[in-house]
C-alpha positions in Angstrom: 0.0 0.0 0.0 1.3 3.5 -0.9 0.7 5.5 2.2 1.6 8.7 0.5 -1.6 8.3 -1.5 -3.6 8.5 1.7 -1.6 11.2 3.5 0.6 13.0 1.0 4.0 14.5 1.6 5.5 14.1 5.0 2.2 13.9 6.9 2.1 11.3 9.7 -0.1 8.3 9.3 -3.5 9.5 10.7 -4.6 5.9 11.6 -1.4 5.4 13.7 -2.1 8.8 15.4 -5.7 7.7 16.2 -4.6 4.3 17.5 -2.2 5.9 20.0 -4.8 8.4 21.2 -7.5 5.7 21.5 -5.1 3.7 23.7 -4.3 6.6 26.1 -4.3 10.4 26.0 -1.1 11.9 24.6 0.4 15.3 23.9 1.7 16.4 20.6 5.3 15.9 21.7 4.5 12.4 23.1 2.8 11.5 19.8 5.9 12.6 17.8 8.1 10.5 20.1 5.9 7.4 20.0 5.5 7.6 16.2 9.2 8.5 15.7 8.3 11.6 13.6 10.9 13.8 11.9 10.7 17.6 12.1 8.7 18.2 8.9 6.2 15.6 10.0 5.7 17.2 13.4 4.5 20.4 11.7 2.0 18.3 9.8 1.0 16.5 13.0 -0.4 19.8 14.5 -2.6 20.3 11.4 -3.8 16.7 11.6 -4.7 17.0 15.3 -6.6 20.2 14.6 -8.6 18.5 11.9 -9.4 15.6 14.2 -10.6 18.1 16.8 -12.8 19.9 14.2 -14.4 16.5 13.3 -15.1 15.9 17.0 -13.2 12.6 17.4 -10.5 13.9 19.7 -10.6 16.6 22.4 -7.9 18.5 24.2 -7.1 18.0 27.9 -4.6 20.6 28.7 -1.7 19.7 26.4 -2.9 16.1 25.9 -5.3 14.8 23.3 -7.9 12.2 24.2 -10.3 10.1 22.2 -13.9 11.4 22.1 -16.8 9.2 21.1 -18.3 11.4 18.5 -22.0 10.9 17.6 -21.4 12.5 14.3 -18.2 11.1 12.9 -17.5 7.4 13.0 -14.7 5.0 12.0 -15.7 2.3 9.5 -15.4 0.5 6.2 -16.6 1.4 2.7 -18.7 -1.3 1.1 -19.4 -0.9 -2.6 -21.4 -3.3 -4.6 -21.8 -1.3 -7.8 -20.5 2.1 -8.9 -23.3 4.0 -7.3 -24.3 1.5 -4.6 -21.9 2.7 -1.8 -22.4 2.3 1.9 -20.5 3.1 5.1 -20.4 0.4 7.8 -19.2 1.5 11.2 -16.5 -0.5 12.9 -18.3 -0.4 16.2 -20.3 -3.6 16.3 -22.8 -2.1 18.7 -23.9 0.3 16.0 -26.3 -2.0 14.0 -26.7 0.2 10.9 -25.1 1.3 7.7 -25.3 4.7 5.9 -25.6 5.4 2.2 -22.8 7.3 0.6 -23.5 9.5 -2.5 -20.9 8.9 -5.3 -20.0 12.6 -5.0 -19.3 12.3 -1.2 -16.7 9.5 -1.2 -13.7 11.7 -0.7 -11.6 9.4 -3.0 -12.5 6.3 -1.0 -13.1 2.9 -2.5 -14.5 -0.5 -1.5 -12.9 -1.9 1.7 -11.1 1.3 2.6 -11.0 2.2 6.3 -12.4 5.8 6.6 -13.7 8.5 8.9 -17.2 9.5 7.9 -19.7 12.1 9.1 -23.2 10.6 9.4 -26.6 12.2 9.5 -29.9 10.6 10.1 -32.5 11.3 7.4 -35.3 9.3 8.9 -35.8 6.1 11.0 -34.7 3.9 8.1 -32.1 6.0 6.3 -28.7 7.4 7.2 -26.4 9.3 4.9 -22.6 9.5 5.2 -19.9 11.8 3.8 -16.3 10.5 3.8 -14.0 12.9 5.7 -10.7 11.0 5.5 -9.3 7.8 4.1 -7.2 6.1 6.8 -6.2 2.9 5.2 -6.7 1.5 1.7 -8.4 -1.8 1.3 -8.7 -2.2 -2.5 -5.2 -3.2 -3.6 -5.8 -5.6 -6.6 -7.8 -5.0 -9.8 -8.5 -7.3 -12.7 -8.6 -5.7 -16.1 -7.7 -5.9 -19.8 -4.2 -4.8 -20.9 -3.8 -2.3 -23.7 -0.4 -1.8 -25.2 0.6 1.2 -27.2 3.9 2.7 -28.3 6.0 3.0 -25.1 2.7 3.2 -23.1 0.5 0.6 -21.4 -2.6 0.8 -19.3 -5.1 -1.6 -17.9 -8.8 -1.2 -18.5 -10.5 -2.1 -15.2 -13.2 -4.9 -15.4 -14.4 -4.0 -11.9 -17.2 -1.5 -11.9 -16.3 -0.5 -8.4 -13.0 0.9 -9.7 -13.9 2.5 -13.0 -10.5 3.9 -14.0 -7.8 3.1 -16.5 -4.6 2.1 -14.6 -1.2 3.1 -15.9 1.3 0.3 -15.9 4.8 -0.4 -17.1 4.7 -2.7 -20.2 6.6 -5.9 -19.5 7.9 -8.7 -21.6 5.7 -11.7 -22.6 2.6 -9.5 -22.1 0.1 -9.5 -25.0 -2.3 -6.8 -26.0 -5.8 -7.7 -24.8 -4.6 -10.1 -22.1 -6.5 -10.2 -18.8 -4.2 -9.3 -15.9 -4.3 -8.6 -12.2 -2.9 -5.3 -11.1 -1.7 -4.3 -7.7 -2.6 -0.6 -7.2 0.4 1.6 -6.2 -1.2 5.1 -6.4 -4.9 5.9 -6.4 -6.7 8.3 -8.7 -6.7 12.0 -8.2 -8.4 14.8 -10.1 -5.3 15.2 -12.2 -3.8 11.8 -12.4 -4.7 8.2 -13.4 -4.1 5.5 -10.8 -0.9 3.5 -11.4 -0.1 -0.1 -10.6 2.1 -3.2 -11.2 1.0 -6.2 -13.1 1.4 -9.2 -10.8 -0.4 -11.9 -12.8 -1.5 -12.7 -16.4 -4.7 -14.8 -16.4 -5.0 -15.4 -20.1 -7.1 -14.3 -23.1 -10.8 -14.6 -23.6 -10.3 -15.9 -27.2 -8.0 -18.8 -26.2 -8.7 -19.6 -22.5 -12.1 -21.1 -21.7 -13.0 -20.7 -18.0 -11.2 -17.4 -17.7 -14.4 -15.8 -16.4 -14.2 -17.9 -13.3 -10.6 -17.0 -12.7 -11.6 -13.3 -13.0 -14.4 -13.8 -10.4 -11.9 -15.4 -8.1 -9.6 -12.4 -8.3 -12.3 -9.8 -8.2 -13.7 -11.1 -5.0 -10.2 -11.8 -3.6 -11.1 -15.5 -2.9 -8.1 -17.3 -1.4 -7.5 -20.1 -3.9 -4.0 -21.3 -3.0 -2.9 -22.7 0.4 0.1 -21.1 2.0 3.3 -23.1 2.5 2.8 -23.4 6.3 -0.6 -25.1 5.7 0.9 -27.6 3.2 3.8 -28.3 5.7 1.3 -29.3 8.4 -0.4 -31.7 6.0 2.8 -33.7 5.7 2.3 -35.0 9.3 -1.0 -36.6 8.4 -0.9 -40.3 7.5 -2.9 -41.8 4.6 -4.6 -44.2 7.0 -7.2 -43.5 9.7 -6.1 -43.8 13.3 -8.9 -45.3 15.3 -8.8 -45.0 19.1 -10.6 -47.4 21.4 -12.9 -44.6 22.6 -14.7 -44.4 19.2 -18.0 -46.2 18.5 -17.2 -48.7 15.8 -20.0 -48.7 13.2 -18.1 -50.2 10.3 -20.4 -53.2 10.0 -23.6 -51.0 9.7 -25.3 -50.5 6.3 -24.2 -46.9 6.1 -24.3 -45.0 2.8 -24.0 -41.5 1.4 -26.9 -40.2 -0.7 -26.3 -37.0 -2.7 -27.1 -35.5 -6.1 -25.3 -36.6 -9.2 -23.2 -33.5 -9.3 -22.3 -33.4 -5.6 -18.6 -32.9 -4.9 -18.6 -33.2 -1.1 -19.5 -36.4 0.8 -19.5 -35.3 4.4 -22.7 -36.9 5.7 -24.0 -40.5 5.6 -27.1 -42.3 6.9 -28.4 -45.6 7.9 -31.8 -46.8 9.2 -32.8 -50.1 10.9 -35.8 -51.5 12.7 -35.5 -51.9 16.5 -37.1 -54.9 18.4 -39.8 -52.6 19.8 -40.9 -51.5 16.3 -39.3 -48.1 16.4 -36.7 -46.8 13.9 -33.1 -46.3 14.6 -31.7 -43.5 12.4 -28.0 -42.9 12.3 -26.7 -39.6 10.9 -22.9 -39.5 10.5 -20.9 -36.4 9.8 -17.2 -36.3 8.9 -15.1 -35.6 12.0 -13.0 -32.7 10.6 -11.9 -31.6 14.0 -9.8 -34.7 14.4 -7.5 -33.4 11.7 -7.9 -29.6 12.1 -6.5 -28.7 15.6 -7.3 -25.2 17.1 -4.5 -22.7 16.6 -2.8 -24.4 13.7 -2.1 -22.8 10.4 -4.7 -25.2 8.9 -7.3 -24.0 11.4 -6.4 -20.3 10.7 -6.7 -20.8 7.0 -10.1 -22.5 7.3 -11.4 -19.6 9.5 -10.1 -17.2 6.9 -12.0 -18.9 4.1 -15.1 -19.7 6.1 -16.6 -22.0 3.5 -15.9 -23.7 0.2 -16.9 -21.8 -2.9 -18.5 -23.6 -5.8 -18.5 -22.8 -9.5 -20.2 -24.8 -12.2 -17.0 -26.6 -13.1 -14.7 -25.7 -10.3 -14.6 -25.6 -6.5 -12.3 -23.7 -4.1 -12.3 -25.9 -1.0 -12.1 -24.6 2.6 -9.6 -27.4 3.4 -6.8 -28.8 1.2 -7.8 -31.7 -1.1 -6.0 -34.3 1.0 -8.7 -33.6 3.6 -11.7 -32.3 1.6 -11.6 -35.1 -0.9 -9.6 -37.6 1.2 -9.6 -38.1 4.9 -12.7 -36.0 5.6 -14.7 -37.3 2.6 -17.0 -40.3 3.4 -15.9 -42.2 0.4 -17.2 -45.8 0.0 -15.1 -48.8 0.9 -12.7 -46.9 3.3 -12.7 -46.3 7.1 -13.6 -42.7 8.0 -13.7 -40.9 11.4 -17.1 -39.4 12.1 -19.4 -37.8 14.7 -22.7 -39.7 14.9 -26.1 -38.9 16.1 -28.1 -42.1 16.7 -31.8 -41.4 17.2 -34.7 -43.7 18.2 -37.9 -42.5 16.4 -41.3 -43.8 17.0 -44.2 -44.4 14.6 -45.4 -40.8 15.0 -42.0 -39.4 14.1 -41.1 -38.3 17.6 -37.5 -38.7 18.7 -37.8 -40.7 21.9 -34.0 -41.1 22.5 -30.7 -40.2 21.1 -26.9 -40.4 21.6 -24.0 -38.4 20.2 -20.8 -40.3 19.7 -17.4 -40.0 18.1 -17.3 -42.9 15.7 -15.8 -44.7 12.8 -17.7 -45.8 9.7 -17.1 -47.7 6.5 -19.6 -46.5 3.9 -21.1 -49.3 1.8 -21.9 -47.2 -1.2 -22.0 -43.7 -2.7 -25.6 -43.4 -3.8 -27.5 -40.7 -5.7 -31.2 -39.8 -5.2 -31.9 -41.0 -8.7 -30.4 -44.4 -8.1 -32.3 -44.9 -4.8 -35.6 -43.9 -6.4 -34.9 -46.4 -9.2 -34.1 -49.1 -6.7 -37.3 -48.4 -4.7 -39.5 -48.5 -7.9 -37.7 -51.5 -9.3 -37.1 -49.5 -12.5 -33.6 -50.9 -13.1 -33.2 -54.7 -12.4 -29.4 -54.5 -12.8 -29.3 -51.7 -10.2 -31.4 -53.7 -7.8 -29.2 -56.7 -8.2 -26.0 -54.6 -7.6 -27.4 -53.1 -4.4 -29.5 -56.1 -3.2 -27.8 -56.0 0.2 -29.0 -52.4 0.8 -32.6 -52.7 -0.5 -34.1 -53.3 2.9 -32.3 -50.3 4.4 -33.6 -48.1 1.5 -37.1 -49.3 2.1 -36.9 -48.4 5.8 -35.5 -45.0 4.8 -38.5 -44.3 2.6 -40.9 -45.6 5.3 -39.3 -43.3 7.9 -39.2 -40.3 5.6 -42.9 -40.7 5.0 -43.5 -40.7 8.7 -41.4 -37.5 9.1 -43.1 -35.8 6.1 -46.5 -36.5 7.5 -45.5 -35.1 10.9 -44.1 -32.0 9.3 -47.3 -31.5 7.3 -49.4 -31.8 10.4 -47.4 -29.0 11.9 -48.0 -26.8 8.9 -44.8 -27.1 7.0 -44.8 -26.0 3.4 -43.1 -28.3 0.8 -41.4 -26.1 -1.8 -40.8 -27.7 -5.2 -38.6 -25.2 -7.1 -36.8 -25.7 -10.5 -33.1 -26.0 -10.4 -30.7 -24.6 -12.9 -28.2 -27.1 -14.5 -25.2 -26.1 -16.4 -23.8 -28.2 -19.3 -20.3 -27.7 -20.7 -18.5 -28.9 -23.8 -14.9 -30.1 -23.9 -13.7 -26.5 -24.4 -15.4 -25.4 -21.2 -18.1 -23.4 -23.0 
């Protein structure tokens, strides 16, 4: 990040000044010493403090300056969805509101920037904000189309939240029209274009199918590569499953996974059997990811950062590395897998009359799809029935129990939504 773009010249970093004052009152001389400011910067510091006072976010106590909880000016983040859909979100989590920012009142701020904003209440449901100062830049990478001219080069932004051409230095092996990622070095001003450095060449629309997905990944800054420290931790994991004596051993049960044809994650499995008293025993088994992702590890930190896996029609960005997401934590058929199991006893009315939660180990007997199970239950495919003959009774009990539960939900007033689902088909070129 180019700090001069936020506070030009020799001005001190306003965010650093505020962080010191929020921690404890400090005089101008103390601030200069704490921030290690040189003489030209100390002169700018006095102007900055005066501006903070005018905004009402600090106040003087003798020679010291202290933080003041202003009701008018707040610290927060800019959130921009489209060019004219801009909002200010306060950093204080107790303030459960956001304020609309007019495109003429952004003060040079962009999406994800940390700013100071003055906020006014228009009515009970609308607040408006004006950006007073940009404290820290958040938007640092832009995806765009490279244009090469004689001794000049610029990148046409493909992000409507940053509608500027970006001056870049033409480099070797870069082709006109290529889609690139640019790290912003200086931000736009009334008299200058922004400038940046090309850090990645993604490809060309005419020759690289699937490029649109790569653009989306960069535009939303989705973490799509695992850092070295995460990959290093994976080396300590063995290919096999370590089963301790404390786990409930369910490997002999008729447990299966049932998902859609296009499912990519197999993290839950089920089984149903009839108890001697006539009730059903339903087992729901979830992959025990916690056995492999310990708190405080690089793997845990990366999973928290990602929060979820992200799915595209022909690609997925997993929350966990493939050795876990498609391996040890995937309930694939024919292999032992560690799970957490909820085993429930359900009566003929659909009421859960007893349950237990257990750390367990299972051995899935099959990876089934909804279509296959329906074909087996309707005897529409004799070959399929013969292949899964050992599971037919379990599937019949599943259907019986599902009808009991559907009837119970219906009696409680539940609504059954039957909505169409979009399906994407691609050729070999990814089109």
